[in-house]
N, C-alpha and C positions, 0 to 999 in steps of 0.2 A: 504493500500500500504506500509506503513512504516514497517510492519512486514517482508516484503520481503527484506528490506534494513537494517534490524536490525544489520547485521554484515558487513556493507559496509566498515568500516575501516579495516576489516580483509582481504580485497581483494586487489590485485594489480598485475601488471606485470611491469618488470623493464626496464627502460632506463638508462644506466650507462654512467657517464662521470666523469673523474678525472681532477681536476684543475692542473695547472702547479706546484702549491706548494705541491701537493700530499696529502693535508689534507682535502679537501672538495670533496664530492660526490653529484651528483644530480640524482634523480629518477623522471622521468616525465611519467605519466601514461595516456593512453587513454582507456576509459571504455565503454564497449558495453553491452547491453542486447540483447541476440541472435546476430543479425547482425546490430543492431541500435546503433549508438553512443549516449551516454547520458551525458558524462562529462569527468572530469579529476581529477587526484590526484597527486600533486607534493610534493616531499620530498627533503630536503636539509640537509646534515650532514656535520658539520664542526668541526675541532679541532683534537687534538691528541687522541689516543685510551682511555686514562684515563680521558679525559675531553671533550667528544664529545657533540655537541649540535645538536638536530634534530628539524627542523621546517617542518610542513606539512600543506597543504591546499587542501581541496577537495570541488568540486561543482558538483552537479548532478541535472539534470532537465529531467523529463519524461513528454512529451506533448501528449495530446489526441486531435487531430485536432488543434484548435486554443487555447485550454485551457492547462494550466500547471496542470497535474494530480499529480505530486510529485516533491518536491524540497528538496535538502539536502545541508547543508553548514557546514563545519568543519574546525577549526584551532587548531593546537596543537603545543606546544613547550615542548621538552623533553631534559633533561640532563642525560648523561650516564657516569658512572665510570667503564671502561672496559665493561663487559657484564652485568652490573647491572644498572638498572634505578635508578637515584638519585633524579630526580625531574620531575614532569609533571604538565602542566597547559593547559587544553583543553576546548574548547567550541564548542557545536554542536547544530544545529537547524535541527531536523529530521522531516521535513514536519510539522513544528509548535510545535513539542515537543522538549523542550530545555533541554540540559544537561551541567553541569559544572563538571569537574574532576580536582582536585588539590591534589598533594601528594609530599612528599619529605622524604628522609632518615633522621631519627632523633634517635640518641642514640641506634643504633643496630636494628632498625626496619624501615619499610617504612610506614609512616602515611598517610592515604588516606582520603580525604573528598569529598563526593558526595552528591547529594540531599537526598539519603536514610539514610545518617548518616556518622559517622566517624569510620574508621576501621584501625587496626594495622596488617600489612602484614609482611612477612619475610623481612629481611634486603636486600636480593638480589632478585628482581623480574624482569621479562622481559615483555614488551608488545608484541603484535603480530609483532615482528620486523623481517620481512622476509628478510631484508637487511643483517641480521646477521645469518649465518648458525648455530650458537650455539642454536638458537631458536628451531631447529629440535630435540634437545635432551631434551626439557622441558616437564614437566608433567602438569604445570599450567601456564597460561598467563593472563596478565591484559589487558582488553579491554579499550583502551583509549577513546572510545566514551562515555561509561556509567559507567566505573569504576568497572565492574564485574571482579572478579578473578576466572577464569573458568578452569575446568579440560580439558586437551587435550590429545589425543592419536595420535601420529604421527609415521607412519611406511613407510619404503621404499617399492615401488611397483616394480621397475625394471628400466631397461635402455630403452629409447625411443628416438624419435626425436621430436622436437617442432619447429614451425616457429617463427623466430625472425627477424623482419624487412624484411619479405618476404623470408628469407633463412632458410632452414631446418638444425637444429643443433642437435648434440647428447646431450641428457639430462638425468638426474636422476629424476625419478618421485617419489614424496612423497604424501601420503594422510593423511590429518588431520581430526579427528572426535572430535566433542564435543556433548553435549546432544541436541544441537539445529541446527547444520549445519555440512556440509562436504565440504572440500576444497581440490582440487588437485593442487599441486605445482610442478614446474619443475626447476631444477638447472643444471648448466653446470658441467662438471667433476671437475672443480676447485671450485665448490660451489658458483658460481655466480647465483643469482636468475634470471630466464628467463621468467616465465609465470605462470598464475593462472586461474583456472576455478572454478565456484561454481554453483550448481543447486539450484534454488529458490523453495519455497514451491509450487508455481503454475506451476512448470515444466520448466520454462524459465531458461536460463543459462546466468550468468554474465561472461564476458571474460575481462581480463586485458592483453593488448598486447602492445609490443613495436612497434613503427612505425617510 
């Protein structure tokens, strides 16, 4: 089962709220497999653009009759300097398989420590930061679940409509491909993230939707 959820951190649909001080945003996700709700993923970003802090928490449970067939727990804290990740600390329990990802910018590079070893990445890297439309221009992204720095190909598909909180809204459709998965993303004309779909290896579809 966990192969189907390998890229669970890469999936989301956006619920947007701006605090009165104008510096903090919340994203609250409801996650479905096909039409069945399986959990949530909440993001909070706070701070000025050159010193933003991101906190995320995700929980997923897939039940089969009275048994829990799959569970997923994730917490991550990130610091950003503009569009560049400056620090990350994340922990994940993917149905019993545990991951720790730690990294920070040090002397012109991003030093990453994961269970597989230590790696030196370019000084300016991005995670799968769907909240930042600059992500759509990237060729490589850092997976905050397992620390893999993967190649991505992101292309515009066209103009469509997508349902957000029961309302059909105009949207720009983008498609992301890696060597392991495909994700469809929708953004508003002003580049606000609206929705996401991804097809699993077993043919089922994960939906992240605002409600």
